[in-house]
C-alpha positions as CSV (number, residue, x, y, z in Angstrom):
1,G,6.1,-126.1,168.8
2,A,5.9,-124.8,165.3
3,E,7.3,-127.1,162.6
4,E,10.2,-125.5,160.7
5,L,10.1,-125.8,156.9
6,P,13.4,-127.0,155.3
7,Q,15.3,-124.1,153.9
8,E,16.8,-124.2,150.4
9,P,20.6,-123.7,150.2
10,L,21.6,-120.2,149.4
11,Q,23.0,-121.2,146.0
12,E,19.6,-122.6,144.9
13,Q,17.8,-119.4,146.0
14,L,20.2,-117.3,144.0
15,Q,19.8,-119.5,140.9
16,L,16.0,-119.0,141.2
17,Q,16.4,-115.2,141.5
18,E,18.6,-114.7,138.4
19,P,15.9,-115.5,135.8
20,L,13.5,-113.3,137.8
21,Q,16.0,-110.4,137.6
22,Q,16.4,-111.0,133.9
23,D,12.7,-111.0,133.4
24,A,12.3,-107.8,135.3
25,A,15.0,-106.1,133.2
26,Q,13.3,-107.3,130.0
27,V,9.9,-106.0,131.2
28,A,11.5,-102.6,132.1
29,K,13.0,-102.5,128.6
30,V,9.6,-103.2,126.9
31,L,7.9,-100.6,129.2
32,A,10.5,-98.0,128.3
33,G,9.4,-98.4,124.7
34,V,5.7,-98.5,125.2
35,V,5.1,-96.0,128.0
36,P,6.1,-92.9,126.1
37,Q,3.5,-93.9,123.4
38,V,0.8,-94.3,126.1
39,Y,1.7,-90.9,127.5
40,R,1.6,-89.3,124.0
41,L,-1.8,-90.9,123.4
42,L,-3.1,-89.6,126.7
43,S,-1.8,-86.1,125.9
44,E,-3.6,-86.1,122.6
45,L,-7.0,-86.9,124.1
46,P,-9.7,-84.2,123.8
47,S,-10.0,-82.1,126.9
48,A,-13.0,-83.8,128.5
49,E,-11.5,-87.3,128.0
50,F,-8.1,-86.1,129.2
51,Q,-9.6,-84.7,132.4
52,A,-11.5,-88.0,133.0
53,A,-8.3,-90.0,132.5
54,R,-6.4,-87.6,134.8
55,K,-9.1,-88.0,137.5
56,L,-9.0,-91.8,137.1
57,L,-5.2,-91.9,137.5
58,H,-4.9,-89.4,140.3
59,G,-3.0,-90.8,143.2
60,S,-2.1,-94.0,141.3
61,R,1.4,-95.2,140.3
62,C,1.3,-93.8,136.8
63,V,4.7,-92.1,136.4
64,F,7.2,-94.4,134.7
65,V,10.6,-94.1,136.5
66,G,12.6,-96.5,134.4
67,S,12.1,-99.7,136.3
68,G,8.5,-99.4,137.4
69,F,5.8,-96.9,138.3
70,A,5.5,-94.3,141.0
71,P,2.8,-91.9,142.1
72,S,3.2,-88.4,140.9
73,T,3.5,-87.2,144.5
74,R,6.7,-89.2,144.9
75,V,8.5,-88.0,141.7
76,A,10.7,-85.0,141.3
77,L,11.3,-83.8,137.8
78,K,14.5,-82.0,136.8
79,V,13.7,-78.6,135.3
80,P,16.5,-76.8,133.5
81,S,17.6,-73.6,135.2
82,K,17.4,-70.2,133.3
83,K,21.2,-70.3,132.9
84,S,21.1,-73.6,131.1
85,R,18.4,-72.4,128.6
86,K,20.6,-69.6,127.2
């Protein structure tokens, strides 16, 4: 039969996950500061370069959603209603 690998106790697994969660939170925080700058730079590109970047990014996970990236086809943006604009 197949040889079973020894399993780490649950407490050890949780201790290993905690630093990873902290690292992920730190990365998300850094991205939250950098990504708007990248989007701004992309929006300031001349038309031909912007279209090339748009074509390159099409279908990729390029929309920052706070903790990572998602493809534009999977993101819903909240648009203010006409009532809230008055």
